[in-house]
C-alpha positions in Angstrom: 233.2 75.2 75.2 229.9 75.4 73.4 230.6 78.9 72.3 234.1 77.9 71.0 232.5 75.0 69.0 230.0 77.4 67.5 232.8 79.8 66.5 234.7 77.0 64.9 231.7 76.0 62.8 231.4 79.6 61.7 235.0 79.8 60.8 234.7 76.8 58.6 231.8 78.4 56.8 233.8 81.6 56.1 236.5 79.6 54.4 234.0 78.4 51.8 232.7 80.5 48.9 229.2 81.7 50.1 228.1 82.0 46.5 228.8 78.3 45.6 225.1 77.5 45.1 223.8 74.0 44.7 220.3 73.8 43.3 218.1 70.7 43.6 215.1 70.1 41.2 212.7 67.2 40.8 210.5 67.4 37.7 207.1 66.7 39.1 204.6 68.8 37.1 205.7 68.2 33.5 208.0 71.2 32.8 206.9 73.8 35.4 209.3 72.8 38.1 212.4 72.8 35.9 211.2 76.0 34.2 211.2 77.9 37.4 214.5 76.4 38.6 216.3 77.0 35.4 215.1 80.6 35.3 216.3 81.1 38.9 219.7 79.5 38.1 220.2 81.8 35.1 219.2 84.8 37.1 221.5 84.0 40.0 224.4 83.4 37.6 223.8 86.7 35.8 224.1 88.5 39.2 227.8 87.4 39.3 228.5 90.5 37.3 227.6 92.5 40.4 230.8 92.9 42.5 228.9 92.0 45.7 228.0 88.6 44.2 231.4 87.8 42.5 232.6 84.3 42.1 229.1 82.9 42.0 229.0 79.2 40.9 225.9 77.2 40.1 225.7 73.4 40.4 222.2 72.3 39.2 221.1 68.8 40.1 218.1 67.6 38.1 216.3 64.2 38.2 214.8 64.4 34.6 217.3 65.8 32.1 214.9 64.8 29.2 212.3 67.3 30.5 215.1 69.9 30.9 216.1 69.4 27.3 212.6 70.5 26.2 213.2 74.0 27.4 217.0 74.1 26.7 218.0 72.0 23.8 221.7 72.3 24.8 221.0 69.8 27.6 222.2 66.2 26.9 219.9 63.8 28.8 222.5 61.0 28.5 225.3 62.8 30.5 225.8 62.6 34.2 227.7 65.9 34.1 227.8 68.8 31.6 228.5 72.5 31.6 225.8 74.6 29.9 225.4 78.4 29.8 228.0 78.8 32.6 226.5 76.3 35.1 227.3 72.8 36.0 224.5 70.3 35.4 224.4 66.9 37.3 222.1 63.9 36.9 220.4 63.5 40.3 220.2 59.7 39.6 223.9 58.9 39.2 224.8 58.1 42.8 228.4 57.1 42.4 229.5 60.0 40.1 227.7 62.7 42.1 228.8 61.3 45.5 232.5 61.3 44.4 232.3 64.8 42.9 230.4 66.5 45.8 232.6 64.7 48.4 235.6 66.5 46.9 233.8 69.8 47.1 230.8 69.6 49.5 228.0 72.2 49.0 228.0 75.5 51.0 224.5 76.7 50.1 221.7 74.3 48.9 218.5 75.6 47.3 216.0 72.8 47.8 213.2 73.7 45.4 209.5 72.8 45.8 209.9 70.3 48.7 211.9 68.0 46.3 213.9 66.4 49.1 217.6 65.5 48.6 219.2 62.6 46.7 220.5 59.8 48.8 224.1 60.5 47.9 223.8 64.1 49.2 222.1 62.9 52.4 225.1 60.7 53.0 227.5 63.6 52.5 225.6 65.9 54.7 224.6 63.6 57.6 226.6 60.4 57.5 230.0 61.7 56.4 229.3 65.0 58.3 230.7 67.9 56.4 233.2 70.1 58.3 231.7 73.4 57.4 228.2 74.8 57.9 225.8 74.0 55.1 222.8 76.3 54.6 219.7 74.7 53.1 217.2 77.2 51.7 213.8 75.8 51.0 212.4 77.5 47.9 208.7 76.8 48.1 205.9 76.9 45.5 204.6 80.3 44.5 201.3 81.2 46.3 199.3 84.3 47.0 198.0 82.8 50.2 198.8 84.7 53.4 201.1 81.9 54.8 203.7 83.0 52.2 204.5 86.0 54.3 204.4 84.0 57.6 206.8 81.3 56.4 209.2 83.6 54.6 212.6 83.4 56.2 211.3 81.0 58.9 214.0 78.6 60.2 213.5 74.9 60.8 215.6 72.1 62.3 217.7 69.3 60.8 219.4 66.4 62.4 222.8 68.1 62.4 224.0 71.4 63.8 226.2 71.8 60.7 223.2 71.7 58.4 220.9 74.7 58.9 217.6 75.2 57.1 215.4 78.2 56.4 212.4 78.9 54.1 212.4 81.4 51.4 209.0 82.2 49.8 208.4 83.5 46.3 205.3 85.7 46.4 203.3 88.7 45.3 204.0 91.1 48.1 207.0 93.0 49.5 206.9 90.8 52.6 207.9 87.7 50.5 210.9 87.1 48.2 209.1 88.4 45.1 209.2 86.9 41.6 212.0 86.2 39.2 212.2 89.2 37.0 214.8 87.7 34.6 214.7 89.7 31.4 211.1 91.0 31.7 211.9 94.7 31.6 213.9 94.5 28.4 211.2 92.3 26.8 208.5 94.8 27.7 210.5 97.6 26.1 210.7 95.7 22.9 207.1 94.5 23.0 205.1 94.6 19.8 201.5 93.9 20.7 199.8 91.6 18.2 196.2 90.5 18.1 197.1 87.0 19.2 196.3 84.7 22.1 198.5 82.2 23.9 196.9 79.1 25.4 198.7 76.8 27.9 196.6 74.7 30.3 195.9 71.4 32.0 193.5 68.8 30.6 189.7 69.4 30.8 186.7 69.9 28.5 187.5 73.2 26.8 184.4 73.4 24.6 183.0 76.4 26.6 186.3 78.3 25.8 186.5 77.4 22.1 182.8 78.3 21.5 183.5 81.7 23.1 186.7 82.2 21.2 184.9 81.4 17.9 182.4 84.3 18.5 185.2 86.6 19.7 187.6 86.1 16.8 184.9 86.6 14.2 183.9 90.0 15.7 187.3 91.4 16.8 189.8 90.8 14.1 192.3 88.7 16.1 194.8 86.8 13.9 195.7 83.6 15.6 195.9 81.5 18.8 199.0 79.7 19.8 198.5 76.3 21.6 201.5 75.2 23.7 202.6 71.7 24.2 201.5 70.1 27.5 198.6 68.3 29.1 195.9 70.6 27.9 196.8 70.7 24.2 194.9 67.6 23.1 191.8 68.5 25.0 191.8 72.0 23.5 192.3 70.7 20.0 189.5 68.2 20.5 187.1 70.9 21.6 188.2 73.1 18.7 187.4 70.3 16.2 184.1 69.3 17.9 182.9 72.8 17.9 183.9 73.2 14.3 185.8 76.4 15.0 187.2 78.5 12.2 189.7 80.8 13.9 193.4 80.0 13.2 195.2 77.8 15.7 199.0 77.2 15.6 200.3 74.3 17.6 203.7 75.3 19.1 206.6 72.9 19.2 208.7 72.7 22.3 210.6 75.9 22.4 213.5 77.3 24.5 212.6 79.4 27.5 213.9 82.6 25.8 211.7 82.0 22.8 208.7 81.4 25.0 209.2 84.7 26.9 209.5 86.7 23.7 206.3 85.1 22.3 204.4 85.6 25.5 205.0 89.4 25.8 203.8 90.0 22.2 200.4 88.4 22.9 197.3 90.4 23.8 195.6 87.8 25.9 197.0 84.9 27.9 195.4 81.7 29.1 198.2 80.1 31.2 198.7 77.4 33.8 201.0 76.5 36.7 203.6 78.6 38.4 206.3 79.5 35.8 204.0 80.9 33.2 201.8 82.5 35.9 204.7 84.5 37.2 205.7 85.6 33.6 202.1 86.6 32.8 201.6 88.5 36.0 204.9 90.4 35.5 204.0 91.2 31.9 200.9 93.2 32.6 199.0 91.4 29.9 195.4 90.4 30.6 195.5 86.7 31.6 193.4 83.9 33.0 195.1 81.4 35.3 194.4 77.6 35.2 195.8 76.4 38.5 197.0 72.9 39.0 193.9 70.8 39.9 194.1 69.5 43.5 192.1 67.3 45.8 189.0 68.8 47.4 189.3 71.6 44.8 192.0 73.3 46.9 193.1 75.1 43.7 190.2 77.4 44.2 191.7 78.6 47.5 194.9 79.5 45.6 192.9 81.1 42.8 190.9 83.2 45.2 194.0 84.3 47.1 195.6 85.6 43.9 192.3 87.3 42.8 192.4 89.3 46.1 195.9 90.5 45.1 194.4 91.6 41.8 191.3 93.3 43.2 192.9 96.7 44.2 193.8 97.4 40.6 190.3 97.2 39.1 186.9 98.7 39.5 184.4 96.4 41.2 182.6 95.7 37.9 185.8 94.9 36.0 187.0 92.7 38.9 183.8 90.7 38.7 184.4 90.0 35.0 187.9 88.6 35.9 186.7 86.6 38.9 183.9 84.8 37.1 186.1 83.5 34.3 188.9 82.5 36.7 186.5 80.6 38.9 185.0 78.9 35.8 188.5 77.9 34.6 189.3 76.2 37.9 185.9 74.6 38.8 185.1 70.9 37.8 183.3 70.4 34.5 180.4 68.9 36.4 179.7 72.2 38.3 179.7 74.4 35.2 176.7 75.7 33.3 178.2 75.6 29.8 176.1 78.4 28.4 176.8 80.8 31.3 180.5 79.9 31.4 180.8 80.6 27.7 179.1 84.0 28.3 181.5 84.7 31.1 184.6 84.0 28.9 183.1 86.1 26.1 182.6 89.0 28.5 186.2 88.8 29.6 187.5 88.7 26.0 185.3 91.6 24.9 186.5 93.7 27.8 190.2 93.0 27.5 190.9 96.6 26.3 189.2 98.0 29.5 191.1 95.5 31.7 194.6 96.2 30.3 195.2 99.2 32.6 194.6 97.2 35.8 196.7 94.3 34.7 199.6 96.7 33.7 199.4 98.3 37.1 199.5 94.9 38.8 202.6 93.9 36.8 204.3 97.2 37.7 203.6 96.7 41.3 205.1 93.2 41.2 208.2 94.4 39.5 208.6 97.1 42.3 208.9 94.3 44.8 212.3 93.5 43.3 213.9 90.4 41.8 213.6 87.1 43.7 217.1 86.1 42.6 218.6 89.4 43.9 216.6 89.2 47.1 217.7 85.6 47.6 221.4 86.3 47.0 221.2 89.2 49.4 219.7 86.9 52.0 222.4 84.3 51.4 225.1 86.9 51.9 223.5 87.9 55.2 223.2 84.4 56.6 226.5 82.9 55.3 229.1 85.7 55.6 230.0 86.6 59.1 230.9 90.2 58.9 233.6 91.8 61.1 232.2 93.9 64.0 
């Protein structure tokens, strides 16, 4: 009897479209979460042109449509439902509307991004109303270079219903993880026109050590401008720029669409970036970059930074790697622990050696791109776990 019930559940799952993908996103870290999720949704939808992923449908559920609008100005933050760029967008917070819509057509595959949990109306559908078919929840975790990414990748976990099955899927920097979202990176790199300009996107801190180093660097190396992106670090950078009486040209960027951001990023010569979304784009681009990780309690961000540094190490000589390591650790250490003069010198050394460092960063990016596209790897995984092939 138990086996017959299991086969019945599997039959129900076959009747559903395995590529009916519901994606959940809570905007926690400003725009980073929705940036990654939107890029993943676009990439999955683009794969529908591949015959093996035909009939792909995306239902994207977001709790902060105002933040979403900042990276895609087609999003109307007043609507509970809208169709944008071929995907259905739902307001997480509209219980009645979403409950009614998803009751009519319950999800088949759910991507639960960054431990965001599930809206109450979806919990009711999954566990109180008890859907008739199997629902596969795939937990898309935060990007990390730590070893646990390989351990947790494709690891299953339990839910309170046999009809709701859950598994982890880990983005990462090695072939034993799901990889990174390649999106349009290869095409962008083919069109790349390197300009002597720098992109700065960070969290809040005292940036005087950086602006002082940049002032010396710009005067000696003929760089044209520095772009400062919107976000938590913009005001603190601009304050340091004024306090240090810097003369290099700074352009404050408005909020721009994701596609414009990508095009701007690849044409820069040096990147100071933060978070996960911009980190993955910088790493894939092969452009020399410094990562400002999200500050955490007990300075745990340094664990993450050191883990990624170890992934970079094989692509550089020991002396070049030490240049990178010093400035990365400075960027991610508390202000109280920094010797401003030494930190400024470490940044300046990185800037002056960018030409020597380019080859290592380019090889790192090439290696990441060889790991394949996270969206393709994910859809292949979904096909394997949802479709029951005939023996």
